[in-house]
C-alpha positions, 0 to 999 in steps of 0.5 A: 696146953690145949688152948695154945694149940687151938690158938689165942683165944681173940683169934679163935673168936674172930674166926668163928666169927667170919665162919659164922657169917661166911655160912650164913651169907653164902651157905649152901648156894654161892649163887644166890650171893652172887646173884644178890651183889649183883642184883644190888649193884644193878639197882644202885647202878640205874638209881644213883648213876642213871636216876632210872628210879622207876627202871631200878624199881622194876628191875629189882624183883625181876632180877630176883625172881631170875636169880631164883628160877636159875638157882631151882633149876641148877638143883632140879637138874643136880637131883635127876643126875643123881 
């Protein structure tokens, strides 16, 4: 009877799988997940649409560093408020 209340096994497995990936990819800092998607999108557009491979190669580390700096500043600012 307890298994019926929680739902079928297949649904629990799908839900557990989705929750794992949500926690793994997004976790405590959703802004880093969004920044990674934006960075990949910018590099893809630079490389594939405009054929600017050199600019894309430079943009990738620059955007990654900017995302990390912004994330660290937000964390430090949040700690100061406590």
